[in-house]
GUKOL-895953 format. One line per field, with one value per residue: residue number from 1; residue in three letters; chain; x, y, z negated of N, C-alpha, C in turn. Coordinates in Angstrom, 2 decimals. Layout:
% residues N
k [NUM  ...] $
r [ALA  ...] $
c [A  ...] $
nx [X  ...] $
ny [Y  ...] $
nz [Z  ...] $
cax [X  ...] $
cay [Y  ...] $
caz [Z  ...] $
cx [X  ...] $
cy [Y  ...] $
cz [Z  ...] $
% end
This chain:
% residues 143
k [1  2  3  4  5  6  7  8  9  10  11  12  13  14  15  16  17  18  19  20  21  22  23  24  25  26  27  28  29  30  31  32  33  34  35  36  37  38  39  40  41  42  43  44  45  46  47  48  49  50  51  52  53  54  55  56  57  58  59  60  61  62  63  64  65  66  67  68  69  70  71  72  73  74  75  76  77  78  79  80  81  82  83  84  85  86  87  88  89  90  91  92  93  94  95  96  97  98  99  100  101  102  103  104  105  106  107  108  109  110  111  112  113  114  115  116  117  118  119  120  121  122  123  124  125  126  127  128  129  130  131  132  133  134  135  136  137  138  139  140  141  142  143] $
r [MET  LYS  LEU  THR  SER  ARG  GLY  ARG  TYR  ALA  THR  THR  ALA  MET  LEU  ASP  LEU  ALA  LEU  TYR  SER  ARG  GLU  ARG  ALA  VAL  SER  LEU  SER  ASP  ILE  SER  GLU  ARG  GLN  GLY  ILE  SER  LEU  PRO  TYR  LEU  GLY  GLN  LEU  PHE  SER  LYS  LEU  ARG  LYS  SER  GLY  LEU  VAL  ILE  SER  ILE  ARG  GLY  PRO  GLY  GLY  GLY  TYR  LYS  LEU  GLY  ALA  ASP  SER  PHE  GLU  ILE  SER  ILE  GLY  THR  ILE  ILE  THR  ALA  VAL  ASP  GLY  SER  VAL  ASP  ILE  THR  LYS  CYS  ASN  GLY  LYS  THR  ASP  CYS  ARG  ALA  GLY  ALA  PRO  CYS  LEU  THR  HIS  ALA  LEU  TRP  LYS  GLU  LEU  GLY  SER  ARG  ILE  SER  GLU  LEU  LEU  HIS  THR  ILE  THR  LEU  GLY  GLU  LEU  MET  ASN  ASN  THR  GLN  LEU  LEU  GLU  ILE  SER  ASN  ILE  PHE  LYS] $
c [A  A  A  A  A  A  A  A  A  A  A  A  A  A  A  A  A  A  A  A  A  A  A  A  A  A  A  A  A  A  A  A  A  A  A  A  A  A  A  A  A  A  A  A  A  A  A  A  A  A  A  A  A  A  A  A  A  A  A  A  A  A  A  A  A  A  A  A  A  A  A  A  A  A  A  A  A  A  A  A  A  A  A  A  A  A  A  A  A  A  A  A  A  A  A  A  A  A  A  A  A  A  A  A  A  A  A  A  A  A  A  A  A  A  A  A  A  A  A  A  A  A  A  A  A  A  A  A  A  A  A  A  A  A  A  A  A  A  A  A  A  A  A] $
nx [-9.12  -8.74  -6.22  -6.08  -5.86  -5.81  -4.59  -2.10  -1.15  -1.08  0.87  3.08  3.25  3.75  6.21  7.77  7.54  8.86  11.45  12.15  11.61  13.44  14.99  13.38  9.96  7.68  6.01  2.75  2.55  5.16  5.44  3.43  4.45  6.86  5.92  3.79  1.11  -2.12  -2.68  -5.15  -6.04  -3.95  -4.34  -6.74  -5.90  -3.90  -5.38  -6.73  -4.50  -3.39  -5.42  -5.13  -2.79  -0.42  0.95  2.07  0.99  2.56  2.31  2.59  5.41  7.64  6.26  4.41  4.37  5.33  6.55  4.51  5.58  8.52  10.16  10.63  8.62  6.28  4.20  3.57  1.13  -0.34  -0.53  -2.03  -4.37  -5.23  -6.14  -7.74  -9.27  -10.27  -8.49  -9.36  -9.99  -12.02  -14.74  -17.19  -16.71  -16.21  -18.67  -19.80  -21.77  -21.43  -22.55  -25.57  -26.45  -25.10  -21.93  -19.34  -17.67  -14.93  -14.58  -13.32  -10.68  -10.02  -10.41  -8.43  -6.15  -6.28  -5.81  -3.18  -1.83  -2.29  -0.94  1.71  2.07  1.95  4.35  6.32  8.15  8.26  10.83  12.43  12.00  13.13  15.81  16.34  18.29  17.60  15.35  16.52  18.12  16.15  14.80  16.61  17.53  19.96  21.84] $
ny [9.30  8.34  8.45  5.69  3.26  0.83  1.32  2.22  -0.03  -1.90  -0.80  -0.91  -3.71  -4.53  -3.32  -4.67  -7.23  -6.76  -6.29  -8.73  -10.83  -11.38  -13.66  -15.81  -16.95  -15.18  -15.68  -14.80  -14.88  -14.35  -11.67  -10.57  -10.99  -9.49  -6.88  -6.36  -6.59  -7.88  -11.31  -12.25  -9.80  -9.13  -11.20  -10.41  -8.00  -8.95  -10.51  -8.60  -7.31  -9.38  -9.82  -7.50  -7.94  -7.27  -8.88  -12.29  -15.56  -18.36  -21.73  -24.58  -26.30  -23.99  -21.98  -18.92  -15.45  -13.37  -10.45  -9.18  -7.87  -6.09  -4.29  -1.62  -1.02  -0.96  1.26  3.32  4.56  2.82  0.59  1.61  2.35  -0.18  -1.34  0.58  1.88  4.54  7.69  10.24  13.05  14.66  15.83  14.87  12.61  13.02  13.44  15.91  16.90  18.21  20.18  20.13  18.89  20.41  21.57  22.41  25.49  24.98  22.73  22.35  22.88  20.72  18.59  19.04  18.92  16.22  15.04  15.84  14.62  11.94  11.81  12.24  9.98  7.99  8.26  7.41  4.55  1.10  0.10  2.42  3.20  1.03  1.51  3.46  4.74  5.13  3.49  0.98  0.77  0.70  -1.64  -3.66  -5.61  -5.94  -6.28] $
nz [1.72  -1.46  -3.82  -5.15  -7.86  -6.63  -4.11  -5.02  -6.46  -4.38  -2.73  -4.44  -4.80  -2.16  -1.71  -3.59  -2.47  -0.02  -0.94  -2.19  -0.45  1.50  1.83  1.19  0.86  -1.25  -4.27  -5.49  -8.22  -9.03  -8.21  -9.78  -12.36  -12.29  -11.72  -13.38  -12.64  -12.52  -11.69  -10.42  -9.35  -7.60  -5.80  -4.58  -3.37  -1.61  0.08  1.62  2.70  4.19  6.08  7.49  8.74  7.55  5.81  5.76  4.97  3.54  3.34  1.12  -0.52  -1.90  -0.82  -0.27  0.18  2.94  4.61  7.24  9.36  10.42  7.83  8.40  10.09  8.76  7.38  4.49  4.53  6.16  4.51  2.34  3.67  4.47  2.09  0.86  2.75  4.99  5.20  3.15  1.27  0.55  -1.46  -0.71  0.71  3.43  4.64  4.92  3.20  0.83  -0.79  -1.68  0.75  2.62  3.89  1.54  0.57  0.63  2.13  4.68  4.00  2.21  3.92  5.87  4.23  3.44  5.95  6.41  4.29  4.93  7.37  6.49  4.78  6.67  7.91  6.25  5.55  4.36  4.68  4.59  1.93  0.65  0.90  -0.89  -3.41  -6.15  -6.38  -5.93  -8.20  -10.21  -9.53  -10.05  -8.33  -7.06  -9.00] $
cax [-8.44  -8.41  -5.07  -6.62  -4.92  -5.73  -3.55  -0.81  -0.71  -0.77  2.16  4.09  3.38  4.38  7.62  8.36  7.63  9.90  12.74  12.45  11.30  14.45  15.51  12.35  8.62  7.52  4.69  2.04  2.85  6.43  5.16  2.64  5.34  7.81  5.29  2.74  -0.19  -2.78  -2.66  -6.38  -6.08  -3.02  -5.00  -7.69  -5.13  -3.20  -6.38  -6.92  -3.24  -3.25  -6.37  -4.59  -1.55  0.75  1.66  1.70  1.08  3.27  1.80  3.46  6.49  8.41  5.36  4.14  4.10  6.40  6.03  3.98  6.35  9.75  9.87  10.66  7.42  5.12  4.14  2.81  -0.23  -0.98  -0.82  -3.13  -5.57  -5.67  -6.85  -8.64  -10.06  -9.78  -7.93  -10.31  -9.97  -13.14  -15.66  -18.35  -16.22  -16.25  -20.05  -20.16  -22.95  -20.85  -23.37  -27.00  -26.65  -24.30  -20.52  -18.94  -16.76  -13.56  -14.60  -12.29  -9.38  -9.79  -10.31  -7.09  -5.16  -6.32  -5.15  -1.72  -1.34  -2.31  0.15  2.95  2.15  2.17  5.73  7.22  8.06  8.84  12.27  13.04  11.95  14.06  17.16  16.40  19.20  16.88  14.51  17.38  18.51  14.99  14.40  17.64  17.69  21.34  22.72] $
cay [8.38  8.71  7.63  4.83  2.27  -0.23  1.73  2.27  -1.40  -2.55  -0.27  -1.49  -5.14  -4.65  -2.96  -5.83  -8.29  -6.39  -6.45  -10.09  -11.87  -11.40  -15.01  -16.83  -16.44  -14.73  -16.03  -13.71  -14.92  -13.65  -10.24  -10.24  -10.95  -8.38  -5.57  -6.19  -6.50  -9.17  -12.25  -12.19  -8.53  -9.29  -12.07  -9.57  -7.08  -9.66  -10.94  -7.46  -7.08  -10.46  -9.56  -6.37  -8.37  -6.71  -10.00  -13.63  -16.52  -19.59  -22.79  -25.70  -26.05  -22.80  -21.06  -17.60  -14.42  -12.60  -9.32  -9.52  -7.12  -5.54  -3.30  -0.28  -0.86  -0.92  2.55  3.37  4.91  1.61  -0.24  2.23  2.24  -1.58  -1.70  1.65  2.45  5.74  8.77  11.34  13.53  15.55  15.40  14.24  11.50  13.38  13.49  17.33  17.21  18.50  21.10  19.98  18.59  21.31  21.58  23.44  26.50  24.47  21.44  22.31  22.80  19.36  17.72  19.27  18.38  14.77  14.70  16.02  13.55  10.72  11.92  12.03  8.59  7.13  8.42  6.78  3.09  0.27  0.03  3.64  3.14  -0.01  2.06  4.52  4.33  5.06  2.29  -0.19  0.73  0.29  -3.01  -4.58  -6.70  -6.13  -6.23] $
caz [0.85  -2.82  -4.20  -6.20  -8.37  -5.62  -3.17  -5.71  -6.73  -3.10  -2.29  -5.34  -4.49  -0.85  -1.87  -4.27  -1.46  0.93  -1.59  -2.62  0.54  2.56  2.05  0.95  0.58  -2.64  -4.81  -6.15  -9.66  -9.22  -8.11  -10.96  -13.51  -12.17  -11.62  -14.38  -11.98  -12.76  -10.57  -9.63  -8.62  -6.49  -4.82  -3.83  -2.53  -0.55  1.04  2.53  3.40  5.17  7.16  8.26  9.39  6.88  5.19  6.22  3.89  3.86  2.46  0.77  -1.48  -1.54  -0.12  -0.85  1.18  3.57  5.37  8.56  10.35  9.88  6.79  8.99  10.91  7.86  6.68  3.25  4.95  6.66  3.33  1.60  4.50  4.47  0.86  0.42  3.84  5.66  4.39  2.97  -0.11  0.31  -2.52  -0.08  1.54  4.84  5.16  4.97  2.40  -0.49  -1.57  -1.35  2.17  3.46  3.48  0.57  1.14  0.77  2.83  5.73  3.32  1.71  5.09  6.44  3.29  3.59  7.22  6.26  3.39  5.73  8.34  5.75  4.33  7.84  8.38  5.27  5.69  3.30  4.93  4.06  0.47  0.19  0.91  -1.89  -4.49  -7.42  -6.33  -6.09  -9.61  -10.98  -9.22  -10.54  -7.39  -6.64  -10.17] $
cx [-8.29  -7.17  -5.50  -5.55  -4.77  -4.62  -2.17  -0.27  -0.34  0.59  3.28  4.33  4.08  5.87  8.37  8.56  8.75  11.29  13.12  12.21  12.30  14.91  14.47  11.01  8.51  6.11  4.06  2.33  4.19  6.22  4.41  3.53  6.28  7.14  4.17  1.37  -0.86  -2.83  -3.97  -6.49  -5.15  -3.63  -5.98  -6.96  -4.50  -4.16  -6.60  -5.65  -3.00  -4.17  -5.90  -3.29  -0.29  1.58  1.22  1.86  1.75  2.84  2.87  4.52  7.34  7.57  5.16  3.82  5.40  5.75  5.57  4.70  7.63  9.40  9.89  9.46  6.15  5.14  3.30  1.35  -1.01  -1.38  -2.04  -4.43  -6.12  -6.49  -7.89  -9.54  -9.46  -9.30  -8.92  -10.28  -11.08  -14.06  -16.81  -17.97  -16.40  -17.63  -20.57  -21.45  -22.55  -21.80  -24.81  -27.22  -25.86  -22.84  -20.25  -17.95  -15.37  -13.49  -13.48  -10.89  -9.07  -9.66  -8.91  -6.00  -5.11  -5.62  -3.64  -1.11  -1.26  -1.15  1.50  3.12  2.39  3.58  6.74  7.05  8.64  10.35  13.00  13.09  12.95  15.49  17.36  17.23  18.48  16.01  15.35  17.85  17.37  14.67  15.38  17.94  19.14  22.33  23.16] $
cy [9.03  7.88  6.83  3.91  1.13  0.10  1.76  0.86  -2.12  -2.08  -0.85  -2.95  -5.35  -4.30  -4.08  -6.96  -8.00  -6.61  -7.91  -11.16  -11.94  -12.83  -16.10  -16.16  -16.13  -15.08  -14.81  -13.70  -14.25  -12.14  -9.78  -10.07  -9.73  -7.01  -5.34  -5.96  -7.86  -10.01  -12.24  -10.91  -8.57  -10.16  -11.30  -8.63  -7.80  -10.25  -9.84  -7.20  -8.14  -10.23  -8.42  -6.73  -7.85  -7.77  -11.29  -14.57  -17.79  -20.63  -23.82  -25.33  -24.87  -21.77  -19.77  -16.64  -13.81  -11.43  -9.80  -8.80  -6.65  -4.42  -1.87  -0.02  -0.76  0.38  2.43  3.70  3.71  0.69  0.31  2.13  0.81  -1.93  -0.67  2.19  3.73  6.80  9.93  11.78  14.53  14.97  14.56  13.03  11.76  13.54  14.92  17.66  17.52  19.29  21.02  19.80  19.47  21.25  22.69  24.40  25.95  23.14  21.32  22.20  21.37  18.37  17.83  18.70  16.86  14.31  14.80  14.97  12.24  10.69  11.65  10.57  7.63  7.30  7.77  5.27  2.38  0.21  1.24  3.60  2.12  0.49  3.18  4.02  4.19  3.81  1.04  -0.34  0.22  -1.18  -4.05  -5.71  -6.97  -6.05  -7.62] $
cz [-0.50  -3.14  -5.42  -6.74  -7.39  -4.61  -3.78  -5.98  -5.43  -2.60  -3.14  -5.00  -3.14  -0.91  -2.58  -3.26  -0.47  0.33  -1.82  -1.57  1.68  2.87  1.86  0.74  -0.92  -3.10  -5.47  -7.65  -9.95  -9.18  -9.35  -12.18  -13.45  -12.27  -12.63  -13.78  -12.14  -11.49  -9.77  -8.79  -7.42  -5.39  -3.96  -2.88  -1.35  0.47  2.08  3.34  4.48  6.35  8.05  8.97  8.73  6.16  5.87  5.04  4.41  2.84  2.14  -0.25  -1.00  -0.81  -0.88  0.27  1.70  4.29  6.74  9.69  9.66  8.89  7.33  9.90  10.06  7.08  5.41  3.56  5.44  5.50  2.60  2.38  4.49  3.23  0.42  1.51  4.35  4.68  4.34  1.51  -0.38  -0.76  -1.94  0.78  3.03  5.44  5.32  4.24  0.95  -1.39  -1.07  0.15  3.13  3.00  2.46  1.24  1.42  1.51  3.86  5.13  2.90  2.87  5.72  5.53  3.38  4.86  7.09  5.35  4.17  6.71  7.67  5.35  5.49  8.42  7.44  5.36  4.47  3.44  4.39  2.54  -0.08  0.14  -0.10  -3.08  -5.82  -7.48  -6.55  -7.53  -10.48  -10.77  -9.76  -9.57  -7.02  -7.79  -10.56] $
% end
């Protein structure tokens, strides 16, 4: 996994959704406005998130999106994997052909680091982040 803007934006959008969808579905245009992420880009991200079961779409008046599971069951690692694919920070994308068809000297290091990052991201949930005091201050949701 490269920590791409796709993964960062998906995590931000999911956190916004978790904060604002407690009482009603949230439209992508609301998330776009609050987070400064383009609406077409959000549409692409939410298509992948929906296919992964992380969000559900609600049609009709008052429609939008809600979380597909409890916020404490959705890890950041799951969100990033849904939009970016597998976790891998090696230069060769895990193919062990870093150096002219052979692994580089540090291949094992980067592979292990990627595994540890993935493990950490899979232990942090949206629910935990939602209880972060700094996040609540930034979001202005309870002001």
